[in-house]
N, C-alpha and C positions, 0 to 999 in steps of 0.2 A: 812871884810864886817860885818856891825852891824846887829842887829836883824831886824830892820825896812827894810833895803835894801834887806835882804833875803826874807822877807814876800812879798815885792812888786814883786821881781823876780818870786817867786812861783805863785803869783796871776796872773801875766801876762802869765806864762806858762799854767796855768789851763784854763785861758780864751781861749788860742790858742787851747788847746786840745778839749774843749767843742765846740768851733766853728767848728773844723774839724769833730767832731762826728755829730753835727747837720747838717752839709753840706752833709755828707755821708748818714745820715738818710733821708734827703730831696731828695737826688738823687735816693735812693732806692724806696721811696714812689712815686716819679715821674715815675720811671720805671715800678713799679707795676700798677700804674694808666694807663700808656700807654699800658701795656700788657692787662689789663682789658678792655680797650677801643677796642683794636684789637680783643680780644676774643668776645666782644659783637657784633662788626661789623660782624665777621665771623659767629657767632650764628644767627644773623639777616638774613644773606645771606642763611644759611642752613634752617632756619625756613621758609623763603619766598619760597625757592626752594621746600621744603616739601609740603607747602600749595598749591603751584602751581601744583605739581604732583598729589596731592589728587584731586584737581579740574579737572585736565585733565583726570584722571582715572574715576571720576564720570561722566564727560561729555561723555567720550567714552562708558562707560557702559550704560548710558541712551540712547544713540543713537542706540547701539546694541539691547537693549531691545525693542526699538520701531520698529526696522527693522526685527528682527528675525522671526516674524510671518507674515510679509508682502510679497507680491509677487514682489520681486525686480527683475528688468530686468538685464540681463547680461551686463557687462561692468563696468567702473569706473566712479564715479560721486561724486563731492563735494556737501555735504548736509548741511554744516554749516561753516561760517566764522565769527569770532568775536574776542573779547578781554577778557582776564581773568586778574583779580587782585589777589594779588599785582603784580606790575611790568609792568602793561599795556601790557601784552604779547598777541600778535596776534596768534590765533589758527585756525586750519583748520581740518575738519572731512571729511574723504573720505570713501565711501562704494564701495567695489568691489565684484562683483558676477560673478562666472564662472560655467558653466554647461558642463558635458561630452557630447560628440556628440550623445550618445544614449538617453540623456535626463533623466538619472536615478540618476546621482551623481551631487551634488551641493556643491559649496564652497562659503561661505559668509565671508567677511573680513571687519571689521570696524577699521579704523586707525585715530588717532588724533595726530597732530604734531604741534610744535611751533618752527619756524626757529630761532627766536631771544631768545630762552631759551636753548641754547646749544644743539639744536636738540632734545628736549624733545619729547618723543613718547609713546603712549599707543596703543595697538593693541589687538583686540579680533577676534577669528575665529570660524567658525562652519562648520562641514560637515554634509550633509544630504543625506540619501540613500532612493531611491524610488525603486519600483519593477515593472517589466513588467506586463502588463495586464494579460497575460497568466498565470503568476505565482500567481497573486492575485486571479485569478479564482480557482486555486488549493487550496489555503490556506483555511483551515477550512473544506475541504471536504476529502482530502487525506493526508496521512502522508509520503508516499513514492512515488516517481515518477522518472522513468528512462527509457531509451531506451531498456535496457537489465537488467534482474534481475536473480540472482542465489541464491538458498536457500529459496525461498519463502515458500516451504513446511515445513521449520523448525519453522515457527511461527504459533501459534494457532489462531491468529486473522484473521478475514475476512474483506474485503472492506477497506484495508489500503493502497493498492498499485494500481497504474494505469500506463499504458504504456504512456510514455511522448513523446511530440513532440519536434522538434528542438527549437521552441520558449520557451517552458517551461523549458528546461535545459540550455538555453543560459545564460552565465555569463554577468554581467554588465562590463563596461570598467574599471576594477579595477585599472589599471595603472594611472588613473586620480587622485588617492589618493597619488601618489608619490610626496614627498616633501610637501604635505598638511596634511597628517595624521602623527601620531607618526611612526617613521621609525625604531625603535629598542626596543626590550624587551627581557629579558632572561626568561628562564623557572622558575628560582627562583623568579624573579620580578612578574611574572604572579600570583604566589601563595601569596607572601607577600604583594603586592600592589594592586592586582586585575587588572581588565581591565578598570574600572573607566570611562566608557562612552567616552573615548578619542579614536576615531577610529584609528586602527593600520594597517599599510600596510608594510610588509616586502618584499623588492624587492631583494630577494635572492633565489637561487635554493636549499638551504639547507632545510632539513626537520625540522619543528618546533615541539617539543614534549612537551605536557602538562603532568605534573607529575602524576603518579598513586596515587590513594587514597588521592587526594588533593581537597580542595574546592576553586574554582576560581570565586570570585565574581566580580561584576561590569558589567553593560550593555555595549556592544561594538559591532562594526563591526570589525572583525579580519580577515585579508587577508594575505596569504603568496603566493609568486610566486611559491614556491615549495610545497612539500607535508606537511601534518599536521597529527600528531599522538596524540591520547588522551589515556593516560595510564589507566589501569584497575582501576575501583572504583572511578574515578574522578567525581566531581559534579560541574555543572554550574547552580547556582540558579537564575541567572538574564538573561535578554534578550540577545541573542547572534545571530549575523549573522556571520557564519564561512565559509570562502571561501579559496579554493585552486585554484589558477589561472591556473597553468600548470601541477599540480601533482594530488595526490590522498589524500583522508582523511580516516584514519583508526581509528575506535572507538573501544577501548578495551572492555573487559567484565565488566558488572555491572556498566556501566557509566550512570549518570543521567544528562539529559539536560532538564531543566524545561520549557524553552521557546526559541527554537532555530530553525533557518534556517541553514541547512548544505548543502553546494553547492560546487560541484567540477566538473571540466571539465572531469576528468578521472573517477576513481572508488571510491565509498564510501563503505568501509567494516565495518560492524557492528557486534560486538561480541555478546555473549549470556548474558542474564540477564539484558539487558539495559532497561532504561525507558526514552523514548524520546517524549517530547511534542513539536510538531512543524511540520516541513516539511523538508524532505531530497530529494535533487535534484541532479542528476548525469547522465552521459551517461551510467554508469553501477553501480548497487548496488549488493553487496554480503552480504548475511545474514548468519552468522556463527552458529546461534542457535536461540532459542526462546527469543524474546524481546518484550516489550510492547510499542506500538506507539499510540499517540493521536494527531489528527489534531488540529491546532490552527491558526485561521485567523489572530491573532495579530502579528504573526511573519512576515507577509508580509505587515504590515501597515508601512507607512513612518517612518523613523527612523533617528533621529538627535543626533549628539554628543552634549555634553555640550560645552559652550564657553570655549576656552582656549587661552592663550597668545602664539602667534606665533612669536618668535624673529628671 
């Protein structure tokens, strides 16, 4: 083979190699382009879903804000039907209101849904606590009220106690809160997270204990089916409605309750050196030593939780 033939053979081989390389490069670029197209489509779907959820959340929040201070009738009612973009998604907003049979506990729920958006849903709920007329009349005038009291001679104050009637010590229908309020909390959570104005109802016979020498913030209605114990030196700086449905409430020494209604069907025992601003109601009150009490009408004013998502 002469030199010219070798050159032509090499050139033909080089052309073949270049053609294969270009073909592979073109296939890779096409694949990358296809992947980019798929990614863009998926990103568009995610973005549209995010925008829709934001709109649905805003719609639900706006409807809740409009209704929360209105006198809504009990029952379930559709208050809005419409379409949200992007996606031409049909949405429905439903308000549900239920009230306990004694008329003191109220549950408001606003739910926004879209059936053609994979069941997209937004929900806000609120619990509201009212007080019996007899208890409102006590608020601001007396700090202690019970059918029976022990240890009244241990306190130096006068005109802080009154003999209570059946209506004054009657508990609201606390089981109405079951599955509507927060249904679990630990002693540690109460200190680290506070009570946060999300009403709490523990449907258990166990005694719940608040830690001694702790500051437990957050306004709340806190109810336990069983008893409640507050450790020595604990401090509750925010508004609190504290209920024991079937048990007793024991308040340790040097406890501070800055704005509290304390209400038990059984006995409320109060240690020495306590400072309680509010109203204590029970069938029986036991005073273990000298404590300071101050009546406060605000503790029997209507009390509502903040809105929360109820999944």
